[in-house]
C-alpha positions as CSV (number, residue, x, y, z in Angstrom):
1,M,-32.3,4.1,-45.8
2,E,-32.6,7.6,-44.5
3,S,-30.0,9.0,-42.1
4,E,-29.0,12.3,-40.6
5,V,-26.2,13.7,-38.5
6,R,-27.1,16.1,-35.6
7,L,-25.4,17.5,-32.6
8,D,-26.3,16.5,-29.1
9,S,-26.4,18.8,-26.0
10,G,-22.6,18.5,-25.6
11,N,-22.1,19.7,-29.2
12,K,-21.0,16.2,-30.3
13,P,-22.3,14.7,-33.6
14,V,-24.8,11.8,-33.4
15,F,-25.5,9.6,-36.4
16,A,-29.2,8.8,-36.5
17,V,-30.9,6.2,-38.8
18,D,-34.5,6.3,-39.7
19,S,-35.1,2.7,-40.6
20,S,-36.5,-0.5,-39.1
21,D,-33.5,-2.4,-40.5
22,T,-30.7,-3.5,-38.2
23,V,-27.5,-1.5,-38.9
24,L,-24.4,-3.7,-38.3
25,L,-21.7,-1.3,-39.6
26,A,-21.3,2.1,-41.2
27,G,-18.5,4.1,-42.7
28,G,-17.3,6.9,-40.4
29,F,-15.0,7.9,-37.7
30,P,-15.7,6.2,-34.3
31,S,-14.2,8.9,-32.1
32,F,-16.3,11.6,-33.9
33,F,-19.6,9.6,-33.6
34,S,-18.9,8.4,-30.1
35,Q,-22.6,7.9,-29.2
36,S,-23.5,5.7,-32.2
37,P,-25.4,2.5,-31.4
38,F,-23.5,0.6,-34.1
39,P,-19.8,0.6,-35.0
40,F,-18.1,2.8,-37.6
41,S,-15.4,1.8,-39.9
42,V,-12.7,4.3,-40.9
43,T,-11.5,1.8,-43.6
44,L,-14.9,1.7,-45.2
45,Q,-15.3,5.5,-45.1
46,L,-11.9,6.2,-46.8
47,N,-12.3,3.6,-49.5
48,R,-15.8,4.7,-50.3
49,D,-15.0,8.4,-50.5
50,R,-11.4,8.5,-51.7
51,T,-11.0,5.5,-54.1
52,F,-12.9,4.0,-57.0
53,L,-13.7,0.7,-55.2
54,D,-17.0,-0.6,-56.7
55,G,-20.0,-1.8,-54.8
56,D,-19.0,-5.4,-54.7
57,G,-15.6,-4.5,-53.3
58,L,-17.1,-2.2,-50.7
59,L,-19.5,-5.0,-49.6
60,R,-16.6,-7.4,-49.2
61,L,-14.7,-4.7,-47.3
62,A,-17.7,-4.1,-45.0
63,L,-17.9,-7.8,-44.2
64,A,-14.2,-8.0,-43.4
65,E,-14.4,-5.0,-41.2
66,H,-17.5,-6.3,-39.4
67,R,-15.8,-9.6,-38.7
68,R,-12.6,-7.9,-37.5
69,L,-14.4,-5.5,-35.1
70,N,-16.5,-8.3,-33.6
71,T,-13.7,-10.8,-33.1
72,A,-11.2,-8.4,-31.6
73,F,-10.6,-9.4,-28.0
74,W,-8.3,-8.2,-25.1
75,P,-8.6,-8.2,-21.3
76,S,-10.7,-5.3,-19.9
77,Y,-11.8,-4.7,-16.3
78,I,-12.6,-2.0,-13.8
79,S,-9.8,-1.0,-11.5
80,E,-11.0,-0.3,-8.0
81,V,-9.8,2.5,-5.9
82,D,-6.7,1.7,-3.8
83,T,-6.5,4.2,-0.9
84,R,-3.3,2.9,0.6
85,V,-0.6,5.5,0.9
86,C,2.7,6.1,2.8
87,V,3.1,9.6,4.3
88,I,6.7,10.7,5.2
89,G,7.6,13.8,7.1
90,S,10.4,15.2,9.2
91,Q,8.2,16.9,11.8
92,T,5.8,15.0,14.0
93,A,3.2,17.7,14.0
94,H,2.9,17.7,10.2
95,V,2.4,13.9,10.1
96,E,-0.1,14.0,12.9
97,K,-2.1,16.8,11.2
98,F,-2.2,14.7,8.0
99,L,-3.4,11.7,9.9
100,D,-6.2,13.7,11.6
101,T,-7.3,15.3,8.3
102,Y,-7.3,12.3,5.9
103,G,-7.2,9.3,8.2
104,G,-10.9,8.6,7.7
105,M,-10.6,8.4,3.9
106,L,-7.2,7.0,3.3
107,E,-5.3,3.9,4.6
108,I,-2.2,5.7,5.8
109,E,1.2,4.2,6.7
110,P,3.1,7.1,8.4
111,L,6.8,7.4,8.7
112,L,9.1,10.0,10.4
113,L,12.6,10.9,9.2
114,Q,13.9,12.9,12.2
115,E,11.8,13.2,15.2
116,L,10.4,10.4,17.5
117,H,6.8,9.4,18.2
118,P,5.4,6.6,20.3
119,E,3.1,5.3,17.5
120,I,5.0,6.4,14.4
121,A,8.2,4.7,13.2
122,T,11.2,6.7,12.4
123,A,12.9,5.5,9.3
124,V,16.7,5.3,8.8
125,D,18.5,4.3,5.6
126,L,15.3,4.8,3.5
127,H,15.4,3.3,0.0
128,I,12.6,3.6,-2.5
129,E,12.1,1.7,-5.8
130,K,9.4,1.1,-8.3
131,N,7.7,-2.3,-8.5
132,D,4.8,-3.8,-10.5
133,D,2.1,-2.5,-8.1
134,G,3.6,0.9,-7.2
135,L,6.4,1.5,-4.7
136,R,8.5,-0.6,-2.4
137,L,10.1,1.1,0.6
138,E,13.0,-0.5,2.5
139,Y,14.2,1.1,5.7
140,T,15.5,0.5,9.2
141,V,13.9,1.4,12.5
142,R,15.4,1.4,16.0
143,L,13.5,-0.8,18.5
144,P,15.3,-0.5,21.9
145,L,12.3,-2.0,23.7
146,S,10.6,-5.3,22.7
147,I,6.9,-5.3,23.7
148,R,6.7,-9.0,23.2
149,E,9.3,-9.8,25.8
150,C,8.4,-7.1,28.3
151,T,6.5,-8.1,31.5
152,Y,5.6,-4.5,32.4
153,C,7.3,-4.8,35.8
154,G,8.2,-1.1,35.8
155,A,11.8,-1.5,36.9
156,C,13.2,0.4,33.9
157,G,11.0,3.4,34.4
158,S,12.1,4.0,38.0
159,V,15.8,3.5,37.4
160,C,16.1,5.7,34.3
161,P,18.0,8.9,35.3
162,E,16.8,10.9,32.3
163,N,13.2,9.7,32.8
164,C,13.0,8.9,29.0
165,I,10.9,5.7,29.3
166,S,7.2,6.5,29.3
167,P,4.4,4.4,30.9
168,R,3.4,3.6,27.4
169,L,6.8,1.8,26.9
170,F,8.2,4.4,24.5
171,L,11.9,4.9,24.9
172,N,12.8,8.4,23.7
173,L,16.3,8.1,22.4
174,Q,16.7,11.8,22.0
175,Q,16.7,12.2,25.8
176,C,18.6,8.9,26.5
177,S,22.2,9.2,27.7
178,L,22.8,5.5,26.8
179,C,23.8,4.8,30.4
180,G,22.4,1.3,30.2
181,E,20.8,1.2,33.6
182,C,17.5,0.1,32.1
183,E,19.2,-2.8,30.4
184,K,20.8,-4.0,33.7
185,V,17.5,-4.1,35.6
186,C,15.4,-5.8,32.8
187,A,15.0,-9.4,33.9
188,T,13.6,-10.5,30.5
189,K,16.2,-8.7,28.4
190,A,13.4,-6.8,26.7
191,I,15.6,-3.7,26.4
192,D,18.5,-3.4,24.0
193,I,19.4,0.1,23.2
194,N,21.2,-1.0,20.0
195,R,18.5,-3.1,18.6
196,I,17.3,-2.4,15.0
197,E,14.9,-3.9,12.6
198,K,14.8,-3.9,8.8
199,R,11.4,-3.4,7.3
200,A,9.8,-3.3,3.8
201,L,6.6,-1.6,2.8
202,E,4.7,-1.8,-0.5
203,V,2.2,0.9,-1.4
204,P,0.8,2.3,-4.6
205,A,1.7,5.9,-3.7
206,L,3.9,8.1,-1.5
207,I,3.3,11.6,-0.1
208,I,6.2,13.7,1.1
209,L,5.3,16.4,3.7
210,D,7.1,19.6,4.8
211,D,10.6,20.0,3.4
212,S,11.7,16.4,3.8
213,R,14.5,15.4,1.5
214,F,15.6,11.9,0.3
215,E,16.5,10.2,-2.9
216,V,13.6,9.1,-5.2
217,G,14.0,7.8,-8.8
218,E,13.1,10.2,-11.6
219,D,10.8,7.7,-13.3
220,V,8.7,7.2,-10.2
221,S,5.4,8.9,-11.1
222,T,3.4,8.0,-7.9
223,V,5.4,10.1,-5.5
224,Y,3.6,13.4,-4.5
225,H,4.8,16.4,-2.5
226,E,2.5,18.2,-0.1
227,N,1.7,20.8,-2.7
228,E,0.5,18.1,-5.2
229,L,-2.3,16.6,-3.1
230,E,-4.9,17.7,-5.7
231,R,-3.0,15.6,-8.3
232,F,-2.9,12.7,-5.9
233,F,-6.6,12.8,-5.1
234,S,-7.5,13.0,-8.8
235,T,-6.2,9.5,-9.2
236,L,-8.5,8.0,-6.6
237,F,-11.4,6.8,-8.7
238,P,-12.3,3.5,-10.4
239,W,-11.6,3.4,-14.1
240,Q,-11.8,1.1,-17.0
241,V,-8.5,-0.7,-17.6
242,E,-7.8,-2.1,-21.1
243,E,-4.9,-4.4,-21.9
244,P,-4.8,-4.7,-25.7
245,V,-1.1,-5.7,-25.7
246,V,-1.1,-9.4,-24.7
247,W,1.8,-11.8,-24.2
248,S,2.0,-15.5,-25.0
249,A,4.7,-17.6,-23.2
250,S,4.5,-20.5,-25.6
251,I,6.6,-18.9,-28.4
252,C,8.4,-16.2,-26.4
253,Q,12.2,-16.5,-26.6
254,Y,12.9,-14.9,-23.2
255,N,13.8,-17.4,-20.5
256,S,12.8,-16.2,-17.1
257,R,14.7,-18.9,-15.3
258,L,18.0,-17.9,-16.9
259,G,17.1,-14.2,-17.1
260,A,18.3,-14.3,-20.7
261,G,17.2,-14.5,-24.3
262,C,15.2,-12.2,-26.6
263,D,14.6,-8.8,-25.0
264,L,13.7,-6.7,-28.0
265,C,10.3,-5.8,-26.5
266,I,11.9,-4.4,-23.4
267,R,14.5,-2.5,-25.3
268,S,11.9,-1.0,-27.6
269,C,9.6,0.3,-24.8
270,N,10.2,4.0,-24.0
271,Y,7.8,4.0,-21.1
272,G,9.1,1.3,-18.8
273,A,5.9,-0.7,-19.3
274,I,7.6,-4.0,-20.0
275,T,9.8,-5.8,-17.4
276,R,11.2,-9.2,-16.7
277,G,9.2,-11.3,-14.2
278,S,9.6,-14.7,-12.6
279,D,7.2,-16.2,-15.2
280,G,8.4,-14.2,-18.2
281,I,7.5,-10.9,-19.7
282,V,5.3,-8.6,-17.6
283,I,3.3,-5.7,-19.2
284,N,2.2,-2.9,-16.9
285,P,-1.1,-1.7,-18.4
286,F,-1.0,1.5,-16.3
287,A,2.4,2.5,-17.8
288,C,1.7,1.2,-21.4
289,E,1.0,4.0,-23.9
290,E,0.0,1.4,-26.6
291,C,2.6,2.8,-29.0
292,G,3.1,-0.6,-30.6
293,A,6.9,-0.6,-30.6
294,C,7.1,-3.8,-28.6
295,V,4.6,-5.6,-30.8
296,G,6.4,-4.6,-34.0
297,A,9.8,-5.6,-32.5
298,C,8.6,-9.1,-31.4
299,P,10.1,-11.6,-33.9
300,T,7.9,-14.5,-32.9
301,G,4.5,-12.9,-32.4
302,A,4.5,-13.6,-28.7
303,L,3.3,-10.0,-28.2
304,Q,0.1,-9.0,-30.0
305,N,-2.2,-6.0,-30.1
306,G,-5.7,-7.4,-29.6
307,R,-7.3,-4.5,-31.5
308,F,-5.9,-5.9,-34.8
309,D,-3.7,-9.0,-34.2
310,D,-1.8,-11.1,-36.7
311,T,-4.6,-13.6,-37.1
312,A,-7.2,-10.9,-37.8
313,F,-4.8,-9.3,-40.2
314,V,-4.4,-12.5,-42.3
315,R,-8.2,-13.3,-42.2
316,F,-9.1,-9.7,-43.2
317,F,-7.4,-10.2,-46.6
318,D,-9.2,-13.5,-47.1
319,T,-12.3,-11.5,-47.7
320,V,-10.8,-8.2,-49.1
321,D,-9.2,-8.1,-52.5
322,F,-7.5,-5.2,-54.3
323,R,-6.1,-4.8,-57.8
324,Q,-2.5,-6.0,-58.4
325,G,0.0,-3.1,-58.0
326,T,-2.3,-1.1,-55.7
327,T,-0.7,1.3,-53.3
328,V,-1.9,0.5,-49.7
329,V,-2.1,3.4,-47.3
330,M,-2.2,2.4,-43.6
331,G,-2.6,4.7,-40.6
332,S,-4.6,5.3,-37.4
333,E,-8.1,6.7,-37.3
334,E,-6.8,10.2,-36.4
335,Q,-4.3,10.2,-39.3
336,L,-6.8,8.9,-41.9
337,H,-9.4,11.3,-40.7
338,E,-6.9,14.2,-41.2
339,F,-6.1,12.9,-44.7
340,W,-9.8,12.5,-45.6
341,W,-10.5,16.1,-44.4
342,Q,-7.6,17.7,-46.3
343,S,-8.0,15.8,-49.6
344,G,-11.0,17.9,-50.6
345,G,-13.2,15.1,-51.9
346,Q,-10.6,13.9,-54.4
347,R,-10.6,10.2,-55.5
348,Y,-7.5,8.2,-56.3
349,D,-7.0,5.3,-58.6
350,N,-5.1,2.2,-57.5
351,L,-5.2,3.1,-53.8
352,F,-6.5,1.1,-50.8
353,F,-6.8,2.5,-47.3
354,L,-6.6,0.4,-44.2
355,E,-7.1,1.8,-40.7
356,Y,-4.6,0.3,-38.2
357,P,-4.4,1.2,-34.5
358,D,-0.8,2.4,-34.8
359,C,1.7,1.5,-37.6
360,E,4.4,1.0,-35.0
361,N,2.7,-2.4,-34.3
362,L,3.7,-3.6,-37.8
363,S,6.6,-5.9,-38.5
364,L,8.5,-7.3,-41.5
365,F,5.8,-10.1,-41.6
366,H,3.0,-7.5,-42.3
367,L,5.0,-5.6,-44.9
368,L,5.9,-8.7,-46.9
369,F,2.4,-10.1,-46.5
370,L,0.8,-7.2,-48.3
371,L,3.5,-7.2,-51.0
372,L,2.9,-10.8,-51.8
373,R,-0.9,-10.2,-51.8
374,G,-0.4,-7.8,-54.7
375,A,0.4,-4.4,-53.2
376,G,2.8,-2.4,-55.4
377,K,3.8,-0.1,-52.6
378,L,2.9,0.4,-49.0
379,I,2.7,3.9,-47.3
380,L,2.6,3.9,-43.5
381,L,1.3,7.1,-41.9
382,T,3.4,8.1,-38.9
383,G,4.7,11.1,-37.0
384,T,7.5,13.1,-38.5
385,Q,9.8,10.1,-39.1
386,G,8.2,7.1,-37.4
387,G,9.6,5.2,-34.5
388,R,13.1,3.6,-34.5
389,E,11.8,0.0,-34.5
390,L,9.4,0.7,-37.5
391,Q,12.2,2.5,-39.4
392,N,14.4,-0.6,-39.0
393,Q,11.6,-3.0,-40.2
394,V,10.9,-0.8,-43.2
395,A,14.6,-0.5,-44.0
396,L,15.1,-4.2,-43.9
397,A,12.0,-4.8,-46.1
398,N,13.3,-2.4,-48.7
399,S,16.8,-3.9,-48.6
400,L,15.5,-7.5,-49.0
401,V,13.1,-6.7,-51.9
402,T,15.6,-4.5,-53.8
403,S,18.3,-7.1,-53.4
404,L,16.1,-9.8,-54.9
405,Y,14.1,-7.7,-57.5
406,G,16.0,-4.5,-57.9
407,G,14.1,-1.3,-58.7
408,E,13.1,1.4,-56.2
409,H,11.8,1.2,-52.7
410,R,8.3,-0.2,-52.1
411,F,7.8,0.8,-48.4
412,F,7.5,4.3,-47.1
413,L,7.1,6.1,-43.8
414,K,5.3,9.4,-44.3
415,P,3.5,12.0,-42.2
416,V,0.0,12.9,-43.5
417,R,1.0,16.2,-45.0
418,D,3.5,14.5,-47.4
419,V,1.3,11.7,-48.7
420,E,-0.3,13.5,-51.7
421,K,3.2,14.6,-52.8
422,L,4.2,11.0,-52.8
423,F,1.2,9.9,-54.8
424,A,2.3,12.1,-57.7
425,R,5.7,10.3,-57.8
426,L,4.4,6.7,-57.6
427,S,5.2,4.6,-60.7
428,P,4.1,1.1,-61.6
429,L,6.6,-1.6,-60.4
430,E,7.1,-5.2,-61.4
431,R,4.6,-7.4,-59.6
432,I,6.1,-9.6,-56.9
433,P,5.0,-13.3,-57.4
434,G,2.6,-14.0,-54.6
435,G,-1.1,-14.9,-54.4
436,K,-3.4,-15.8,-51.6
437,G,-2.0,-17.9,-48.8
438,T,-3.9,-20.6,-46.8
439,G,-5.4,-18.0,-44.4
440,E,-4.4,-20.2,-41.5
441,Y,-2.1,-18.2,-39.3
442,T,0.3,-20.3,-37.1
443,N,2.8,-17.8,-35.7
444,R,4.6,-14.7,-37.0
445,R,7.9,-16.4,-37.6
446,K,6.6,-19.3,-39.6
447,E,4.5,-16.9,-41.7
448,L,7.6,-14.7,-42.3
449,A,9.6,-17.8,-43.2
450,E,7.0,-18.7,-45.9
451,E,7.0,-15.2,-47.2
452,L,10.8,-15.0,-47.5
453,K,10.8,-18.4,-49.2
454,R,8.3,-17.2,-51.8
455,L,10.3,-14.0,-52.5
456,V,13.5,-16.0,-53.1
457,A,11.8,-18.5,-55.3
458,G,10.1,-15.8,-57.3
459,S,13.4,-13.9,-57.9
460,G,15.7,-16.9,-58.5
461,K,18.4,-14.9,-56.7
462,N,20.3,-15.1,-53.4
463,A,21.0,-12.2,-51.1
464,T,23.4,-11.7,-48.1
465,V,21.9,-9.4,-45.5
466,R,23.5,-7.8,-42.5
467,P,20.5,-6.3,-40.6
468,E,20.5,-4.0,-37.6
469,K,21.2,-5.6,-34.2
470,S,17.6,-4.9,-33.2
471,L,16.3,-7.2,-36.0
472,A,16.0,-10.8,-35.2
473,F,18.1,-12.7,-37.8
474,A,21.4,-14.5,-37.3
475,T,23.4,-17.5,-38.5
476,L,24.0,-20.3,-36.0
477,S,27.2,-22.4,-36.2
478,C,28.3,-25.5,-34.2
479,D,31.7,-26.9,-33.4
480,S,31.0,-30.6,-34.0
481,E,34.1,-31.7,-32.2
482,S,33.0,-29.9,-29.0
483,C,29.3,-30.9,-29.2
484,T,28.4,-33.9,-27.1
485,H,24.9,-34.1,-28.5
486,C,23.4,-33.5,-25.0
487,L,20.6,-31.5,-26.7
488,A,20.4,-29.0,-23.8
489,C,20.1,-26.3,-26.4
490,L,16.7,-27.6,-27.5
491,N,15.2,-26.6,-24.1
492,G,15.7,-22.9,-25.0
493,C,14.3,-22.9,-28.5
494,R,10.5,-22.5,-28.3
495,I,10.1,-21.2,-31.9
496,G,11.4,-24.5,-33.4
497,A,14.7,-23.3,-35.1
498,L,16.5,-26.2,-33.4
499,S,15.5,-29.9,-33.5
500,A,17.0,-33.3,-33.1
501,D,16.7,-36.5,-35.2
502,E,16.6,-39.4,-32.7
503,E,17.4,-42.0,-35.3
504,K,20.3,-40.2,-37.0
505,L,21.4,-38.7,-33.7
506,S,21.8,-35.3,-35.4
507,L,21.3,-31.7,-34.2
508,N,19.4,-29.8,-36.8
509,H,18.8,-26.1,-37.5
510,V,16.4,-24.1,-39.8
511,G,18.1,-20.7,-40.4
512,V,15.0,-18.7,-41.3
513,M,13.3,-19.7,-38.0
514,C,16.3,-18.5,-35.9
515,I,15.8,-15.0,-34.2
516,G,19.3,-14.8,-32.9
517,C,18.3,-14.6,-29.2
518,G,21.4,-16.5,-28.1
519,L,19.6,-18.7,-25.6
520,C,21.1,-21.9,-27.1
521,V,24.6,-20.4,-27.0
522,Q,24.2,-19.6,-23.4
523,I,22.7,-23.0,-22.5
524,C,25.3,-25.1,-24.3
525,P,27.6,-26.6,-21.6
526,E,30.4,-27.2,-24.1
527,N,30.4,-23.7,-25.7
528,A,30.0,-25.4,-29.0
529,L,27.5,-22.9,-30.5
530,G,28.1,-19.5,-32.0
531,L,26.0,-16.7,-33.6
532,A,26.9,-14.4,-36.5
533,P,24.7,-11.3,-37.1
534,E,24.0,-11.9,-40.7
535,F,22.2,-14.3,-43.0
536,T,22.1,-15.4,-46.6
537,L,18.8,-15.7,-48.4
538,N,19.2,-18.9,-50.4
539,T,17.7,-22.4,-50.6
540,D,19.7,-23.7,-47.6
541,F,18.3,-20.9,-45.4
542,F,14.9,-22.4,-45.6
543,M,16.0,-26.1,-45.3
544,Q,16.8,-28.1,-42.2
545,Q,20.6,-28.2,-41.9
546,I,22.6,-30.6,-39.8
547,L,24.8,-28.8,-37.3
548,A,26.3,-31.9,-35.7
549,E,26.0,-35.7,-35.8
550,A,27.0,-38.1,-33.1
551,E,28.2,-41.7,-33.1
552,P,25.7,-43.9,-31.3
553,M,26.4,-45.6,-28.0
554,T,25.0,-49.1,-28.2
555,C,24.2,-51.6,-25.4
556,R,26.8,-54.4,-25.0
557,S,24.0,-56.8,-24.3
558,C,21.0,-56.0,-26.5
559,G,22.5,-53.6,-29.0
560,K,20.0,-50.8,-28.2
561,V,21.1,-47.2,-28.9
562,F,20.9,-45.4,-25.5
563,G,23.1,-42.3,-26.0
564,T,26.1,-41.0,-27.9
565,R,29.7,-42.3,-27.7
566,K,31.0,-38.8,-27.0
567,S,28.6,-38.3,-24.0
568,Y,29.6,-41.7,-22.6
569,E,33.3,-40.8,-22.9
570,R,32.7,-37.5,-21.2
571,V,31.0,-39.1,-18.3
572,M,33.7,-41.8,-18.0
573,A,36.4,-39.1,-17.9
574,I,34.6,-37.5,-14.9
575,L,34.1,-40.8,-13.1
576,E,37.7,-42.0,-13.6
577,K,38.8,-39.2,-11.2
578,K,36.6,-40.7,-8.4
579,E,37.8,-43.7,-6.5
580,S,35.9,-47.0,-6.1
581,V,33.4,-46.4,-8.8
582,D,32.5,-49.4,-11.0
583,T,31.9,-48.0,-14.5
584,T,31.4,-51.2,-16.4
585,H,27.6,-51.1,-16.1
586,F,27.5,-47.8,-17.9
587,E,28.1,-49.7,-21.2
588,Y,24.6,-51.1,-21.0
589,C,21.2,-49.6,-21.7
590,E,18.9,-48.6,-18.8
591,T,17.1,-52.0,-18.9
592,C,20.1,-54.3,-19.2
593,R,22.0,-52.1,-16.6
594,V,19.4,-52.9,-13.9
595,V,19.5,-56.6,-14.7
596,R,23.3,-56.6,-14.5
597,L,23.3,-54.8,-11.2
598,F,21.0,-57.4,-9.7
599,E,23.0,-60.3,-11.1
600,D,26.2,-58.8,-9.6
């Protein structure tokens, strides 16, 4: 197949292929060959040019890359122009001029701060805050004359000594002496000089005219001053919106009803793009910088990056194989392109390159996955030091592996310029027992649980770990004397760390599945549950443990178990404080109770 690279009229490279064959994928840098009719793979380019991967290995890699690129999915749509804007000024003339100039192209909601105007409200006690769609303005206006109640009899206009009521029913409070004569003659009580009304306005943007001064939050980016109109108008165009960071409610450990639970994603976001909503976690695509910190911090996998999600990551290595002990180098297209350019055509033995949108998306699950698949070491290309969340994940991974297997660290965060120096210091390490998994991804926590279980089994050791607070592990305890076995705690655990055995009437817990969100502790009405920020990697950590067992409450008539003795006694203690309540029928199951009530 013949091919060539040429420059187009914009001095950008174009990859041309002179062949009747269909090209599905090629090695290269997508942002460099932006006008290519077929996709380029950075991973394929780096492994072809900088490693000794053979033809069969490159073919499997190409197939894996082609499948990954064609199955990646995330919401994408065109954002239409929203021309709504609130304009605030202190001087009537400035607001009127803005309305005359831009009223035909913008949907303007004008407000005054000082002067009065018959058709423009004057705002008092103005408060501005950011919301999901832009800005919310809350303010008060004075409405001395109610148009709805006015019969336009004209009595107020003739009696006003200051002549401050116009024929258009505008009462100029700046001229008014508050004598109250207009109120006295109004038969319908349409005039009340002290009447006020609280209003709220939601708009995507705000423009401040003249020298108006009022408090606006520092993080509000859609507030423009009069000298920034060019910047405002530059935002008024339709554009492609992509939402690669997606959220799944089914395994998220944040409870919107209680406003509590896991909030690692919110705490990790430095751009204010993730907030708490009435239905759960809300991601603002316009504020999101796709840095990956929230995805990497999410312990359950409820947050995913659609460009290369967990499912695609696992399936990718069903097709791709590398030699045991290989050092895996992961980085973005830009970082790998820089390395490719600076490495001067040199090839490296026992290296494998993988392009990943941003290594900040990676979690402990990804690190251990590659280790168990045969990687000797893993180098993540980052900025100078890498983000705080990724640093924590790497630190925990190194701590776990060295505790169980000893030796030196296996996971590194390095900028591109320091990678080759690290290559020279890499030494062979003992292979971690692993092998291929099932390839069927369930959720991040279950996969991580299996990985940790295999690590412990392979080492034959135990390890007590006290991770950073931002990492989702903990030990749950239960005061069995306080627990009434109401099982309310189960309602908060979506990831499946807590469960109940209906036959044995036991509350069970699997330590490795617990992310330490604390929802169960908050929900428990008896304050019987407690969390400790540490865990021990041993056999019990992966097994279902009984936290509390209950004595069954059996029906006096049929013998059916319909609850626990402790719950029954708790209810009886409450009812004993109430007069004239017959409690004898509570000793029967729901069926026999109805029969007994009718018999009585």
